[in-house]
PDB file with one MODEL, atoms N, CA, C and O in Angstrom:
MODEL        1
ATOM      1  N   LYS A   1     -39.164 -33.914 105.811  1.00  0.00           N
ATOM      2  CA  LYS A   1     -38.123 -34.241 104.855  1.00  0.00           C
ATOM      3  C   LYS A   1     -37.571 -32.958 104.231  1.00  0.00           C
ATOM      4  O   LYS A   1     -37.553 -32.796 103.011  1.00  0.00           O
ATOM      5  N   PHE A   2     -37.120 -32.050 105.104  1.00  0.00           N
ATOM      6  CA  PHE A   2     -36.623 -30.760 104.644  1.00  0.00           C
ATOM      7  C   PHE A   2     -35.421 -30.899 103.717  1.00  0.00           C
ATOM      8  O   PHE A   2     -35.324 -30.204 102.705  1.00  0.00           O
ATOM      9  N   ASP A   3     -34.507 -31.799 104.069  1.00  0.00           N
ATOM     10  CA  ASP A   3     -33.303 -31.953 103.230  1.00  0.00           C
ATOM     11  C   ASP A   3     -33.666 -32.418 101.824  1.00  0.00           C
ATOM     12  O   ASP A   3     -33.104 -31.948 100.835  1.00  0.00           O
ATOM     13  N   GLU A   4     -34.608 -33.343 101.753  1.00  0.00           N
ATOM     14  CA  GLU A   4     -35.034 -33.843 100.441  1.00  0.00           C
ATOM     15  C   GLU A   4     -35.725 -32.739  99.639  1.00  0.00           C
ATOM     16  O   GLU A   4     -35.487 -32.586  98.441  1.00  0.00           O
ATOM     17  N   ALA A   5     -36.571 -31.984 100.307  1.00  0.00           N
ATOM     18  CA  ALA A   5     -37.258 -30.884  99.625  1.00  0.00           C
ATOM     19  C   ALA A   5     -36.254 -29.842  99.139  1.00  0.00           C
ATOM     20  O   ALA A   5     -36.350 -29.366  98.008  1.00  0.00           O
ATOM     21  N   ALA A   6     -35.298 -29.489  99.985  1.00  0.00           N
ATOM     22  CA  ALA A   6     -34.280 -28.509  99.597  1.00  0.00           C
ATOM     23  C   ALA A   6     -33.496 -29.005  98.388  1.00  0.00           C
ATOM     24  O   ALA A   6     -33.170 -28.230  97.488  1.00  0.00           O
ATOM     25  N   HIS A   7     -33.196 -30.292  98.372  1.00  0.00           N
ATOM     26  CA  HIS A   7     -32.468 -30.874  97.243  1.00  0.00           C
ATOM     27  C   HIS A   7     -33.270 -30.721  95.949  1.00  0.00           C
ATOM     28  O   HIS A   7     -32.715 -30.356  94.912  1.00  0.00           O
ATOM     29  N   HIS A   8     -34.557 -30.995  96.010  1.00  0.00           N
ATOM     30  CA  HIS A   8     -35.386 -30.898  94.800  1.00  0.00           C
ATOM     31  C   HIS A   8     -35.537 -29.447  94.341  1.00  0.00           C
ATOM     32  O   HIS A   8     -35.546 -29.180  93.139  1.00  0.00           O
ATOM     33  N   TYR A   9     -35.655 -28.513  95.279  1.00  0.00           N
ATOM     34  CA  TYR A   9     -35.707 -27.100  94.888  1.00  0.00           C
ATOM     35  C   TYR A   9     -34.393 -26.673  94.242  1.00  0.00           C
ATOM     36  O   TYR A   9     -34.387 -25.918  93.269  1.00  0.00           O
ATOM     37  N   ALA A  10     -33.276 -27.163  94.791  1.00  0.00           N
ATOM     38  CA  ALA A  10     -31.972 -26.833  94.198  1.00  0.00           C
ATOM     39  C   ALA A  10     -31.875 -27.381  92.776  1.00  0.00           C
ATOM     40  O   ALA A  10     -31.344 -26.719  91.885  1.00  0.00           O
ATOM     41  N   LEU A  11     -32.388 -28.584  92.569  1.00  0.00           N
ATOM     42  CA  LEU A  11     -32.398 -29.157  91.210  1.00  0.00           C
ATOM     43  C   LEU A  11     -33.267 -28.325  90.279  1.00  0.00           C
ATOM     44  O   LEU A  11     -32.906 -28.088  89.126  1.00  0.00           O
ATOM     45  N   ALA A  12     -34.406 -27.887  90.782  1.00  0.00           N
ATOM     46  CA  ALA A  12     -35.291 -27.047  89.964  1.00  0.00           C
ATOM     47  C   ALA A  12     -34.602 -25.750  89.580  1.00  0.00           C
ATOM     48  O   ALA A  12     -34.769 -25.258  88.464  1.00  0.00           O
ATOM     49  N   LEU A  13     -33.825 -25.194  90.505  1.00  0.00           N
ATOM     50  CA  LEU A  13     -33.116 -23.949  90.210  1.00  0.00           C
ATOM     51  C   LEU A  13     -31.979 -24.153  89.219  1.00  0.00           C
ATOM     52  O   LEU A  13     -31.600 -23.222  88.509  1.00  0.00           O
ATOM     53  N   GLU A  14     -31.434 -25.358  89.166  1.00  0.00           N
ATOM     54  CA  GLU A  14     -30.438 -25.636  88.137  1.00  0.00           C
ATOM     55  C   GLU A  14     -31.080 -25.573  86.757  1.00  0.00           C
ATOM     56  O   GLU A  14     -30.458 -25.126  85.793  1.00  0.00           O
ATOM     57  N   LEU A  15     -32.329 -26.024  86.671  1.00  0.00           N
ATOM     58  CA  LEU A  15     -33.047 -25.993  85.399  1.00  0.00           C
ATOM     59  C   LEU A  15     -33.532 -24.598  85.045  1.00  0.00           C
ATOM     60  O   LEU A  15     -33.535 -24.207  83.878  1.00  0.00           O
ATOM     61  N   ASN A  16     -33.945 -23.844  86.073  1.00  0.00           N
ATOM     62  CA  ASN A  16     -34.472 -22.497  85.838  1.00  0.00           C
ATOM     63  C   ASN A  16     -34.039 -21.576  86.979  1.00  0.00           C
ATOM     64  O   ASN A  16     -34.803 -21.350  87.918  1.00  0.00           O
ATOM     65  N   PRO A  17     -32.820 -21.046  86.903  1.00  0.00           N
ATOM     66  CA  PRO A  17     -32.313 -20.205  87.994  1.00  0.00           C
ATOM     67  C   PRO A  17     -33.025 -18.863  88.131  1.00  0.00           C
ATOM     68  O   PRO A  17     -32.777 -18.135  89.093  1.00  0.00           O
ATOM     69  N   LEU A  18     -33.893 -18.525  87.202  1.00  0.00           N
ATOM     70  CA  LEU A  18     -34.595 -17.247  87.245  1.00  0.00           C
ATOM     71  C   LEU A  18     -36.020 -17.369  87.790  1.00  0.00           C
ATOM     72  O   LEU A  18     -36.816 -16.439  87.665  1.00  0.00           O
ATOM     73  N   ASP A  19     -36.334 -18.501  88.386  1.00  0.00           N
ATOM     74  CA  ASP A  19     -37.670 -18.730  88.933  1.00  0.00           C
ATOM     75  C   ASP A  19     -37.738 -18.164  90.354  1.00  0.00           C
ATOM     76  O   ASP A  19     -37.262 -18.783  91.306  1.00  0.00           O
ATOM     77  N   ALA A  20     -38.326 -16.998  90.477  1.00  0.00           N
ATOM     78  CA  ALA A  20     -38.395 -16.310  91.770  1.00  0.00           C
ATOM     79  C   ALA A  20     -39.145 -17.127  92.801  1.00  0.00           C
ATOM     80  O   ALA A  20     -38.740 -17.168  93.963  1.00  0.00           O
ATOM     81  N   GLN A  21     -40.234 -17.782  92.405  1.00  0.00           N
ATOM     82  CA  GLN A  21     -41.028 -18.530  93.366  1.00  0.00           C
ATOM     83  C   GLN A  21     -40.256 -19.714  93.938  1.00  0.00           C
ATOM     84  O   GLN A  21     -40.407 -20.047  95.114  1.00  0.00           O
ATOM     85  N   THR A  22     -39.433 -20.348  93.113  1.00  0.00           N
ATOM     86  CA  THR A  22     -38.622 -21.464  93.606  1.00  0.00           C
ATOM     87  C   THR A  22     -37.584 -20.971  94.606  1.00  0.00           C
ATOM     88  O   THR A  22     -37.325 -21.644  95.604  1.00  0.00           O
ATOM     89  N   HIS A  23     -36.988 -19.813  94.357  1.00  0.00           N
ATOM     90  CA  HIS A  23     -36.052 -19.242  95.332  1.00  0.00           C
ATOM     91  C   HIS A  23     -36.787 -18.970  96.646  1.00  0.00           C
ATOM     92  O   HIS A  23     -36.270 -19.263  97.724  1.00  0.00           O
ATOM     93  N   ASN A  24     -37.985 -18.412  96.550  1.00  0.00           N
ATOM     94  CA  ASN A  24     -38.775 -18.132  97.748  1.00  0.00           C
ATOM     95  C   ASN A  24     -39.101 -19.424  98.499  1.00  0.00           C
ATOM     96  O   ASN A  24     -38.967 -19.487  99.721  1.00  0.00           O
ATOM     97  N   ASN A  25     -39.526 -20.445  97.772  1.00  0.00           N
ATOM     98  CA  ASN A  25     -39.874 -21.717  98.405  1.00  0.00           C
ATOM     99  C   ASN A  25     -38.662 -22.369  99.071  1.00  0.00           C
ATOM    100  O   ASN A  25     -38.769 -22.922 100.165  1.00  0.00           O
ATOM    101  N   LEU A  26     -37.517 -22.298  98.404  1.00  0.00           N
ATOM    102  CA  LEU A  26     -36.303 -22.840  99.008  1.00  0.00           C
ATOM    103  C   LEU A  26     -35.953 -22.045 100.257  1.00  0.00           C
ATOM    104  O   LEU A  26     -35.501 -22.613 101.251  1.00  0.00           O
ATOM    105  N   GLY A  27     -36.161 -20.735 100.209  1.00  0.00           N
ATOM    106  CA  GLY A  27     -35.947 -19.916 101.406  1.00  0.00           C
ATOM    107  C   GLY A  27     -36.801 -20.383 102.562  1.00  0.00           C
ATOM    108  O   GLY A  27     -36.342 -20.404 103.704  1.00  0.00           O
ATOM    109  N   ASN A  28     -38.044 -20.758 102.283  1.00  0.00           N
ATOM    110  CA  ASN A  28     -38.932 -21.252 103.344  1.00  0.00           C
ATOM    111  C   ASN A  28     -38.389 -22.523 103.980  1.00  0.00           C
ATOM    112  O   ASN A  28     -38.420 -22.674 105.201  1.00  0.00           O
ATOM    113  N   ILE A  29     -37.893 -23.432 103.157  1.00  0.00           N
ATOM    114  CA  ILE A  29     -37.322 -24.680 103.666  1.00  0.00           C
ATOM    115  C   ILE A  29     -36.104 -24.372 104.539  1.00  0.00           C
ATOM    116  O   ILE A  29     -35.959 -24.918 105.633  1.00  0.00           O
ATOM    117  N   LEU A  30     -35.236 -23.495 104.043  1.00  0.00           N
ATOM    118  CA  LEU A  30     -34.026 -23.144 104.793  1.00  0.00           C
ATOM    119  C   LEU A  30     -34.380 -22.463 106.122  1.00  0.00           C
ATOM    120  O   LEU A  30     -33.753 -22.728 107.148  1.00  0.00           O
ATOM    121  N   ALA A  31     -35.375 -21.597 106.093  1.00  0.00           N
ATOM    122  CA  ALA A  31     -35.800 -20.928 107.328  1.00  0.00           C
ATOM    123  C   ALA A  31     -36.342 -21.948 108.317  1.00  0.00           C
ATOM    124  O   ALA A  31     -36.055 -21.867 109.511  1.00  0.00           O
ATOM    125  N   ASP A  32     -37.115 -22.898 107.836  1.00  0.00           N
ATOM    126  CA  ASP A  32     -37.643 -23.949 108.717  1.00  0.00           C
ATOM    127  C   ASP A  32     -36.527 -24.782 109.326  1.00  0.00           C
ATOM    128  O   ASP A  32     -36.677 -25.325 110.421  1.00  0.00           O
ATOM    129  N   GLN A  33     -35.421 -24.882 108.627  1.00  0.00           N
ATOM    130  CA  GLN A  33     -34.258 -25.620 109.133  1.00  0.00           C
ATOM    131  C   GLN A  33     -33.390 -24.762 110.048  1.00  0.00           C
ATOM    132  O   GLN A  33     -32.412 -25.255 110.610  1.00  0.00           O
ATOM    133  N   GLY A  34     -33.734 -23.497 110.203  1.00  0.00           N
ATOM    134  CA  GLY A  34     -32.935 -22.600 111.035  1.00  0.00           C
ATOM    135  C   GLY A  34     -31.737 -22.023 110.312  1.00  0.00           C
ATOM    136  O   GLY A  34     -30.880 -21.406 110.945  1.00  0.00           O
ATOM    137  N   LYS A  35     -31.652 -22.204 109.010  1.00  0.00           N
ATOM    138  CA  LYS A  35     -30.546 -21.678 108.204  1.00  0.00           C
ATOM    139  C   LYS A  35     -30.947 -20.300 107.698  1.00  0.00           C
ATOM    140  O   LYS A  35     -31.207 -20.103 106.512  1.00  0.00           O
ATOM    141  N   LEU A  36     -30.989 -19.359 108.624  1.00  0.00           N
ATOM    142  CA  LEU A  36     -31.570 -18.054 108.330  1.00  0.00           C
ATOM    143  C   LEU A  36     -30.760 -17.239 107.333  1.00  0.00           C
ATOM    144  O   LEU A  36     -31.342 -16.578 106.473  1.00  0.00           O
ATOM    145  N   ALA A  37     -29.452 -17.268 107.422  1.00  0.00           N
ATOM    146  CA  ALA A  37     -28.638 -16.496 106.476  1.00  0.00           C
ATOM    147  C   ALA A  37     -28.866 -16.993 105.046  1.00  0.00           C
ATOM    148  O   ALA A  37     -28.969 -16.198 104.112  1.00  0.00           O
ATOM    149  N   GLU A  38     -28.944 -18.311 104.890  1.00  0.00           N
ATOM    150  CA  GLU A  38     -29.188 -18.875 103.560  1.00  0.00           C
ATOM    151  C   GLU A  38     -30.602 -18.538 103.096  1.00  0.00           C
ATOM    152  O   GLU A  38     -30.821 -18.246 101.920  1.00  0.00           O
ATOM    153  N   ALA A  39     -31.554 -18.578 104.018  1.00  0.00           N
ATOM    154  CA  ALA A  39     -32.939 -18.238 103.677  1.00  0.00           C
ATOM    155  C   ALA A  39     -33.034 -16.788 103.218  1.00  0.00           C
ATOM    156  O   ALA A  39     -33.685 -16.487 102.218  1.00  0.00           O
ATOM    157  N   VAL A  40     -32.385 -15.898 103.950  1.00  0.00           N
ATOM    158  CA  VAL A  40     -32.397 -14.476 103.587  1.00  0.00           C
ATOM    159  C   VAL A  40     -31.837 -14.297 102.178  1.00  0.00           C
ATOM    160  O   VAL A  40     -32.387 -13.536 101.381  1.00  0.00           O
ATOM    161  N   ALA A  41     -30.760 -14.986 101.874  1.00  0.00           N
ATOM    162  CA  ALA A  41     -30.165 -14.884 100.537  1.00  0.00           C
ATOM    163  C   ALA A  41     -31.146 -15.341  99.458  1.00  0.00           C
ATOM    164  O   ALA A  41     -31.219 -14.731  98.392  1.00  0.00           O
ATOM    165  N   ARG A  42     -31.891 -16.396  99.722  1.00  0.00           N
ATOM    166  CA  ARG A  42     -32.871 -16.886  98.748  1.00  0.00           C
ATOM    167  C   ARG A  42     -34.021 -15.910  98.575  1.00  0.00           C
ATOM    168  O   ARG A  42     -34.460 -15.654  97.454  1.00  0.00           O
ATOM    169  N   TYR A  43     -34.516 -15.357  99.694  1.00  0.00           N
ATOM    170  CA  TYR A  43     -35.596 -14.370  99.597  1.00  0.00           C
ATOM    171  C   TYR A  43     -35.128 -13.129  98.840  1.00  0.00           C
ATOM    172  O   TYR A  43     -35.860 -12.583  98.015  1.00  0.00           O
ATOM    173  N   GLU A  44     -33.914 -12.695  99.125  1.00  0.00           N
ATOM    174  CA  GLU A  44     -33.380 -11.526  98.428  1.00  0.00           C
ATOM    175  C   GLU A  44     -33.246 -11.801  96.931  1.00  0.00           C
ATOM    176  O   GLU A  44     -33.523 -10.925  96.112  1.00  0.00           O
ATOM    177  N   ARG A  45     -32.826 -13.007  96.574  1.00  0.00           N
ATOM    178  CA  ARG A  45     -32.726 -13.366  95.151  1.00  0.00           C
ATOM    179  C   ARG A  45     -34.113 -13.396  94.523  1.00  0.00           C
ATOM    180  O   ARG A  45     -34.302 -12.922  93.403  1.00  0.00           O
ATOM    181  N   ALA A  46     -35.074 -13.947  95.237  1.00  0.00           N
ATOM    182  CA  ALA A  46     -36.448 -13.961  94.727  1.00  0.00           C
ATOM    183  C   ALA A  46     -36.926 -12.545  94.457  1.00  0.00           C
ATOM    184  O   ALA A  46     -37.599 -12.292  93.457  1.00  0.00           O
ATOM    185  N   LEU A  47     -36.583 -11.622  95.344  1.00  0.00           N
ATOM    186  CA  LEU A  47     -37.018 -10.238  95.183  1.00  0.00           C
ATOM    187  C   LEU A  47     -36.231  -9.515  94.095  1.00  0.00           C
ATOM    188  O   LEU A  47     -36.752  -8.584  93.481  1.00  0.00           O
ATOM    189  N   GLN A  48     -34.998  -9.918  93.846  1.00  0.00           N
ATOM    190  CA  GLN A  48     -34.266  -9.360  92.707  1.00  0.00           C
ATOM    191  C   GLN A  48     -34.958  -9.745  91.404  1.00  0.00           C
ATOM    192  O   GLN A  48     -34.993  -8.968  90.450  1.00  0.00           O
ATOM    193  N   LEU A  49     -35.498 -10.937  91.383  1.00  0.00           N
ATOM    194  CA  LEU A  49     -36.163 -11.439  90.179  1.00  0.00           C
ATOM    195  C   LEU A  49     -37.596 -10.934  90.049  1.00  0.00           C
ATOM    196  O   LEU A  49     -38.105 -10.771  88.939  1.00  0.00           O
ATOM    197  N   ASN A  50     -38.250 -10.685  91.196  1.00  0.00           N
ATOM    198  CA  ASN A  50     -39.629 -10.203  91.192  1.00  0.00           C
ATOM    199  C   ASN A  50     -39.867  -9.381  92.455  1.00  0.00           C
ATOM    200  O   ASN A  50     -40.310  -9.910  93.474  1.00  0.00           O
ATOM    201  N   ALA A  51     -39.575  -8.108  92.382  1.00  0.00           N
ATOM    202  CA  ALA A  51     -39.686  -7.221  93.546  1.00  0.00           C
ATOM    203  C   ALA A  51     -41.123  -6.998  93.989  1.00  0.00           C
ATOM    204  O   ALA A  51     -41.362  -6.459  95.069  1.00  0.00           O
ATOM    205  N   LYS A  52     -42.077  -7.404  93.172  1.00  0.00           N
ATOM    206  CA  LYS A  52     -43.484  -7.170  93.489  1.00  0.00           C
ATOM    207  C   LYS A  52     -44.155  -8.383  94.127  1.00  0.00           C
ATOM    208  O   LYS A  52     -45.376  -8.526  94.058  1.00  0.00           O
ATOM    209  N   ASN A  53     -43.368  -9.249  94.742  1.00  0.00           N
ATOM    210  CA  ASN A  53     -43.896 -10.457  95.375  1.00  0.00           C
ATOM    211  C   ASN A  53     -44.101 -10.216  96.869  1.00  0.00           C
ATOM    212  O   ASN A  53     -43.130 -10.233  97.625  1.00  0.00           O
ATOM    213  N   PRO A  54     -45.343  -9.993  97.316  1.00  0.00           N
ATOM    214  CA  PRO A  54     -45.569  -9.710  98.733  1.00  0.00           C
ATOM    215  C   PRO A  54     -45.203 -10.879  99.634  1.00  0.00           C
ATOM    216  O   PRO A  54     -44.783 -10.675 100.773  1.00  0.00           O
ATOM    217  N   GLU A  55     -45.356 -12.095  99.140  1.00  0.00           N
ATOM    218  CA  GLU A  55     -45.017 -13.273  99.945  1.00  0.00           C
ATOM    219  C   GLU A  55     -43.523 -13.298 100.250  1.00  0.00           C
ATOM    220  O   GLU A  55     -43.126 -13.552 101.387  1.00  0.00           O
ATOM    221  N   ALA A  56     -42.704 -13.039  99.251  1.00  0.00           N
ATOM    222  CA  ALA A  56     -41.250 -13.029  99.465  1.00  0.00           C
ATOM    223  C   ALA A  56     -40.862 -11.882 100.392  1.00  0.00           C
ATOM    224  O   ALA A  56     -39.972 -12.032 101.229  1.00  0.00           O
ATOM    225  N   GLN A  57     -41.529 -10.734 100.245  1.00  0.00           N
ATOM    226  CA  GLN A  57     -41.256  -9.613 101.153  1.00  0.00           C
ATOM    227  C   GLN A  57     -41.556 -10.017 102.594  1.00  0.00           C
ATOM    228  O   GLN A  57     -40.748  -9.781 103.493  1.00  0.00           O
ATOM    229  N   PHE A  58     -42.721 -10.627 102.808  1.00  0.00           N
ATOM    230  CA  PHE A  58     -43.107 -11.067 104.147  1.00  0.00           C
ATOM    231  C   PHE A  58     -42.144 -12.120 104.685  1.00  0.00           C
ATOM    232  O   PHE A  58     -41.703 -12.038 105.831  1.00  0.00           O
ATOM    233  N   ASN A  59     -41.820 -13.109 103.855  1.00  0.00           N
ATOM    234  CA  ASN A  59     -40.910 -14.176 104.302  1.00  0.00           C
ATOM    235  C   ASN A  59     -39.544 -13.616 104.674  1.00  0.00           C
ATOM    236  O   ASN A  59     -38.939 -14.038 105.660  1.00  0.00           O
ATOM    237  N   LEU A  60     -39.063 -12.669 103.883  1.00  0.00           N
ATOM    238  CA  LEU A  60     -37.793 -12.030 104.215  1.00  0.00           C
ATOM    239  C   LEU A  60     -37.914 -11.295 105.546  1.00  0.00           C
ATOM    240  O   LEU A  60     -37.011 -11.357 106.380  1.00  0.00           O
ATOM    241  N   GLY A  61     -39.029 -10.603 105.741  1.00  0.00           N
ATOM    242  CA  GLY A  61     -39.249  -9.922 107.009  1.00  0.00           C
ATOM    243  C   GLY A  61     -39.222 -10.876 108.190  1.00  0.00           C
ATOM    244  O   GLY A  61     -38.621 -10.577 109.221  1.00  0.00           O
ATOM    245  N   MET A  62     -39.869 -12.018 108.044  1.00  0.00           N
ATOM    246  CA  MET A  62     -39.884 -13.003 109.134  1.00  0.00           C
ATOM    247  C   MET A  62     -38.475 -13.528 109.433  1.00  0.00           C
ATOM    248  O   MET A  62     -38.103 -13.689 110.596  1.00  0.00           O
ATOM    249  N   ALA A  63     -37.702 -13.792 108.388  1.00  0.00           N
ATOM    250  CA  ALA A  63     -36.338 -14.280 108.598  1.00  0.00           C
ATOM    251  C   ALA A  63     -35.481 -13.210 109.271  1.00  0.00           C
ATOM    252  O   ALA A  63     -34.683 -13.514 110.158  1.00  0.00           O
ATOM    253  N   LEU A  64     -35.650 -11.965 108.850  1.00  0.00           N
ATOM    254  CA  LEU A  64     -34.887 -10.873 109.474  1.00  0.00           C
ATOM    255  C   LEU A  64     -35.293 -10.695 110.938  1.00  0.00           C
ATOM    256  O   LEU A  64     -34.448 -10.418 111.789  1.00  0.00           O
ATOM    257  N   LEU A  65     -36.565 -10.851 111.223  1.00  0.00           N
ATOM    258  CA  LEU A  65     -37.036 -10.759 112.605  1.00  0.00           C
ATOM    259  C   LEU A  65     -36.397 -11.851 113.451  1.00  0.00           C
ATOM    260  O   LEU A  65     -35.990 -11.604 114.586  1.00  0.00           O
ATOM    261  N   ARG A  66     -36.311 -13.044 112.904  1.00  0.00           N
ATOM    262  CA  ARG A  66     -35.670 -14.154 113.627  1.00  0.00           C
ATOM    263  C   ARG A  66     -34.167 -13.926 113.806  1.00  0.00           C
ATOM    264  O   ARG A  66     -33.546 -14.532 114.680  1.00  0.00           O
ATOM    265  N   GLN A  67     -33.585 -13.053 112.981  1.00  0.00           N
ATOM    266  CA  GLN A  67     -32.169 -12.699 113.118  1.00  0.00           C
ATOM    267  C   GLN A  67     -32.000 -11.481 114.028  1.00  0.00           C
ATOM    268  O   GLN A  67     -30.913 -10.907 114.103  1.00  0.00           O
ATOM    269  N   SER A  68     -33.054 -11.092 114.706  1.00  0.00           N
ATOM    270  CA  SER A  68     -33.029  -9.930 115.606  1.00  0.00           C
ATOM    271  C   SER A  68     -32.734  -8.634 114.859  1.00  0.00           C
ATOM    272  O   SER A  68     -31.938  -7.810 115.311  1.00  0.00           O
ATOM    273  N   LYS A  69     -33.383  -8.465 113.713  1.00  0.00           N
ATOM    274  CA  LYS A  69     -33.252  -7.258 112.908  1.00  0.00           C
ATOM    275  C   LYS A  69     -34.652  -6.664 112.693  1.00  0.00           C
ATOM    276  O   LYS A  69     -35.159  -6.651 111.572  1.00  0.00           O
ATOM    277  N   PRO A  70     -35.269  -6.173 113.776  1.00  0.00           N
ATOM    278  CA  PRO A  70     -36.665  -5.734 113.677  1.00  0.00           C
ATOM    279  C   PRO A  70     -36.893  -4.551 112.743  1.00  0.00           C
ATOM    280  O   PRO A  70     -37.926  -4.495 112.077  1.00  0.00           O
ATOM    281  N   ALA A  71     -35.973  -3.619 112.676  1.00  0.00           N
ATOM    282  CA  ALA A  71     -36.160  -2.455 111.803  1.00  0.00           C
ATOM    283  C   ALA A  71     -36.176  -2.888 110.336  1.00  0.00           C
ATOM    284  O   ALA A  71     -37.017  -2.435 109.560  1.00  0.00           O
ATOM    285  N   GLU A  72     -35.247  -3.761 109.965  1.00  0.00           N
ATOM    286  CA  GLU A  72     -35.206  -4.254 108.589  1.00  0.00           C
ATOM    287  C   GLU A  72     -36.443  -5.100 108.284  1.00  0.00           C
ATOM    288  O   GLU A  72     -37.001  -5.030 107.189  1.00  0.00           O
ATOM    289  N   ALA A  73     -36.861  -5.891 109.260  1.00  0.00           N
ATOM    290  CA  ALA A  73     -38.051  -6.717 109.088  1.00  0.00           C
ATOM    291  C   ALA A  73     -39.279  -5.840 108.862  1.00  0.00           C
ATOM    292  O   ALA A  73     -40.100  -6.130 107.992  1.00  0.00           O
ATOM    293  N   ALA A  74     -39.405  -4.775 109.639  1.00  0.00           N
ATOM    294  CA  ALA A  74     -40.562  -3.886 109.521  1.00  0.00           C
ATOM    295  C   ALA A  74     -40.646  -3.273 108.124  1.00  0.00           C
ATOM    296  O   ALA A  74     -41.738  -3.102 107.582  1.00  0.00           O
ATOM    297  N   GLU A  75     -39.494  -2.945 107.544  1.00  0.00           N
ATOM    298  CA  GLU A  75     -39.481  -2.399 106.180  1.00  0.00           C
ATOM    299  C   GLU A  75     -40.090  -3.403 105.204  1.00  0.00           C
ATOM    300  O   GLU A  75     -40.857  -3.029 104.316  1.00  0.00           O
ATOM    301  N   ARG A  76     -39.747  -4.663 105.372  1.00  0.00           N
ATOM    302  CA  ARG A  76     -40.251  -5.709 104.472  1.00  0.00           C
ATOM    303  C   ARG A  76     -41.747  -5.936 104.674  1.00  0.00           C
ATOM    304  O   ARG A  76     -42.483  -6.148 103.710  1.00  0.00           O
ATOM    305  N   PHE A  77     -42.194  -5.890 105.934  1.00  0.00           N
ATOM    306  CA  PHE A  77     -43.623  -6.056 106.197  1.00  0.00           C
ATOM    307  C   PHE A  77     -44.417  -4.902 105.591  1.00  0.00           C
ATOM    308  O   PHE A  77     -45.485  -5.111 105.014  1.00  0.00           O
ATOM    309  N   ARG A  78     -43.891  -3.684 105.722  1.00  0.00           N
ATOM    310  CA  ARG A  78     -44.560  -2.526 105.113  1.00  0.00           C
ATOM    311  C   ARG A  78     -44.634  -2.672 103.595  1.00  0.00           C
ATOM    312  O   ARG A  78     -45.652  -2.355 102.979  1.00  0.00           O
ATOM    313  N   GLU A  79     -43.551  -3.152 103.006  1.00  0.00           N
ATOM    314  CA  GLU A  79     -43.541  -3.321 101.550  1.00  0.00           C
ATOM    315  C   GLU A  79     -44.536  -4.402 101.127  1.00  0.00           C
ATOM    316  O   GLU A  79     -45.222  -4.251 100.117  1.00  0.00           O
ATOM    317  N   ALA A  80     -44.617  -5.483 101.890  1.00  0.00           N
ATOM    318  CA  ALA A  80     -45.594  -6.531 101.575  1.00  0.00           C
ATOM    319  C   ALA A  80     -47.009  -5.958 101.604  1.00  0.00           C
ATOM    320  O   ALA A  80     -47.829  -6.279 100.744  1.00  0.00           O
ATOM    321  N   LEU A  81     -47.295  -5.113 102.591  1.00  0.00           N
ATOM    322  CA  LEU A  81     -48.618  -4.497 102.696  1.00  0.00           C
ATOM    323  C   LEU A  81     -48.855  -3.450 101.612  1.00  0.00           C
ATOM    324  O   LEU A  81     -49.980  -3.287 101.140  1.00  0.00           O
ATOM    325  N   ARG A  82     -47.811  -2.750 101.220  1.00  0.00           N
ATOM    326  CA  ARG A  82     -47.953  -1.788 100.128  1.00  0.00           C
ATOM    327  C   ARG A  82     -48.326  -2.513  98.836  1.00  0.00           C
ATOM    328  O   ARG A  82     -49.179  -2.061  98.073  1.00  0.00           O
ATOM    329  N   LEU A  83     -47.663  -3.651  98.612  1.00  0.00           N
ATOM    330  CA  LEU A  83     -47.908  -4.424  97.399  1.00  0.00           C
ATOM    331  C   LEU A  83     -49.275  -5.109  97.409  1.00  0.00           C
ATOM    332  O   LEU A  83     -49.923  -5.258  96.373  1.00  0.00           O
ATOM    333  N   LYS A  84     -49.693  -5.521  98.603  1.00  0.00           N
ATOM    334  CA  LYS A  84     -50.961  -6.228  98.727  1.00  0.00           C
ATOM    335  C   LYS A  84     -51.610  -5.798 100.044  1.00  0.00           C
ATOM    336  O   LYS A  84     -51.415  -6.454 101.068  1.00  0.00           O
ATOM    337  N   PRO A  85     -52.372  -4.715 100.033  1.00  0.00           N
ATOM    338  CA  PRO A  85     -52.928  -4.151 101.258  1.00  0.00           C
ATOM    339  C   PRO A  85     -53.750  -5.116 102.101  1.00  0.00           C
ATOM    340  O   PRO A  85     -53.856  -4.933 103.314  1.00  0.00           O
ATOM    341  N   ASP A  86     -54.331  -6.136 101.487  1.00  0.00           N
ATOM    342  CA  ASP A  86     -55.118  -7.091 102.254  1.00  0.00           C
ATOM    343  C   ASP A  86     -54.323  -8.338 102.647  1.00  0.00           C
ATOM    344  O   ASP A  86     -54.898  -9.357 103.029  1.00  0.00           O
ATOM    345  N   TYR A  87     -53.002  -8.243 102.548  1.00  0.00           N
ATOM    346  CA  TYR A  87     -52.146  -9.399 102.880  1.00  0.00           C
ATOM    347  C   TYR A  87     -52.375  -9.797 104.336  1.00  0.00           C
ATOM    348  O   TYR A  87     -52.145  -9.007 105.251  1.00  0.00           O
ATOM    349  N   ALA A  88     -52.818 -10.996 104.531  1.00  0.00           N
ATOM    350  CA  ALA A  88     -53.153 -11.467 105.889  1.00  0.00           C
ATOM    351  C   ALA A  88     -51.901 -11.665 106.705  1.00  0.00           C
ATOM    352  O   ALA A  88     -51.978 -12.057 107.869  1.00  0.00           O
TER     353      ALA A  88
ENDMDL
END
């Protein structure tokens, strides 16, 4: 029920547009739907709000990799590891 989940995340963001984790979670839903450009935008917004989030860095890297942008993806993976060296 990706569409329903995306709708609820969008509603949550209307209530609190500064919630980095909600932007990240919505990015995950969009990425699962294949809406990579929209997912990237959500991950980037999450990182604008909280640049120290290794999960958002990793998720952005995965979306960029799926967009055939390996160099940009590698930067995000390195940053995720810098922020959390034991990031699985």
